[in-house]
DOTORNU-702947 format. One record per residue (C-alpha): residue in one letter; y, x, z negated. Coordinates in steps of 0.2 Angstrom, whole numbers, padded with zeros to 4 digits, always signed. Layout:
<keses>
aYXZ;...
</keses>
This chain:
<keses>
x+0014+0173+0168;x+0017+0184+0183;x+0023+0175+0199;x+0031+0185+0213;x+0043+0176+0224;x+0048+0183+0241;x+0061+0174+0251;x+0061+0177+0270;x+0044+0183+0269;x+0041+0183+0288;x+0053+0188+0301;x+0063+0173+0307;x+0055+0174+0324;x+0037+0174+0318;x+0041+0160+0304;x+0049+0149+0317;x+0034+0151+0329;x+0022+0145+0315;x+0034+0132+0308;x+0036+0124+0326;x+0017+0124+0328;x+0013+0116+0311;x+0027+0103+0311;x+0026+0100+0329;x+0018+0084+0335;x+0002+0092+0343;x-0005+0100+0327;x-0021+0093+0321;x-0019+0087+0303;x-0034+0079+0294;x-0032+0065+0281;x-0039+0067+0264;x-0040+0052+0252;x-0038+0064+0237;x-0027+0079+0233;x-0037+0089+0220;x-0051+0078+0213;x-0061+0064+0221;x-0054+0048+0215;x-0037+0054+0210;x-0030+0040+0221;x-0017+0051+0230;x-0019+0057+0248;x-0013+0071+0259;x-0016+0079+0276;x-0024+0096+0277;x-0029+0109+0290;x-0041+0123+0286;x-0038+0138+0296;x-0052+0148+0287;x-0064+0146+0273;x-0080+0154+0266;x-0085+0137+0259;x-0095+0124+0267;x-0094+0116+0280;x-0083+0130+0287;x-0094+0144+0281;x-0083+0158+0287;x-0078+0149+0304;x-0060+0150+0310;x-0049+0136+0317;x-0042+0139+0334;x-0025+0141+0325;x-0031+0155+0314;x-0022+0169+0324;x-0005+0162+0318;x-0009+0171+0302;x-0014+0188+0307;x+0004+0196+0304;x+0005+0186+0287;x-0012+0193+0281;x-0007+0210+0285;x+0009+0208+0275;x-0001+0201+0261;x-0012+0217+0261;x-0027+0205+0262;x-0044+0215+0261;x-0055+0200+0259;x-0051+0182+0264;x-0058+0167+0255;x-0047+0153+0263;x-0032+0148+0272;x-0027+0130+0271;x-0012+0120+0274;x-0007+0104+0265;x+0005+0091+0271;x+0012+0078+0258;x+0022+0064+0266;x+0038+0059+0257;x+0037+0048+0241;x+0049+0037+0233;x+0047+0047+0217;x+0041+0064+0214;x+0022+0064+0212;x+0013+0079+0204;x-0005+0082+0210;x-0017+0088+0197;x-0017+0105+0190;x-0030+0116+0197;x-0035+0134+0202;x-0041+0137+0220;x-0053+0151+0216;x-0056+0162+0200;x-0051+0180+0199;x-0043+0183+0215;x-0025+0180+0222;x-0017+0165+0228;x-0001+0164+0239;x+0009+0149+0245;x+0020+0150+0260;x+0032+0135+0260;x+0035+0129+0278;x+0050+0118+0275;x+0064+0116+0263;x+0064+0100+0253;x+0066+0095+0235;x+0047+0097+0230;x+0040+0111+0221;x+0025+0120+0214;x+0023+0118+0195;x+0014+0130+0184;x+0004+0123+0169;x+0010+0137+0157;x+0028+0134+0162;x+0039+0138+0177;x+0041+0131+0194;x+0045+0137+0212;x+0055+0126+0223;x+0050+0123+0241;x+0061+0134+0252;x+0056+0137+0270;x+0049+0155+0273;x+0047+0158+0254;x+0030+0166+0248;x+0025+0165+0230;x+0010+0176+0225;x+0001+0174+0209;x-0016+0177+0200;x-0028+0163+0205;x-0032+0159+0187;x-0015+0151+0184;x-0016+0133+0185;x-0004+0125+0197;x+0001+0108+0205;x+0011+0103+0220;x+0024+0091+0218;x+0029+0079+0233;x+0047+0078+0240;x+0059+0063+0241;x+0072+0070+0253;x+0062+0075+0269;x+0048+0067+0279;x+0035+0079+0272;x+0032+0094+0261;x+0021+0107+0270;x+0014+0123+0262;x+0000+0135+0267;x-0011+0142+0254;x-0020+0159+0255;x-0034+0164+0244;x-0039+0182+0245;x-0042+0199+0237;
</keses>
């Protein structure tokens, strides 16, 4: 399993600019009554910045420009999706279902805040949620987010690209 971890991925200035936007009180989060599969009886909030999938069909949210520097740093040639996930604090750690986002491309996760949640990999290993940490891995690796118990929320941004 190859997982690359980069701490302080973005400059402090650029990261704080994005973090203040996403965790600020004016950012539009959208409620989902499931996390991975319909009927999994867990919920989260999301914001899709870009997706090739319906109903977005390649359209960008007004907040897409926040990610231009990050996409350049990831050396993104073809973008499939950028989506943020916000899980509110839970009493106990709760693992979302194992999944892959897309087949045969790259997945990157940028952690927007430090908390005691993490990303778990089905074939072993985990990456702790540390603000401005980027983890990049083959999109065929099954992974699952795990909620936090020590902060108001756990916020990550997922990039799927080639």
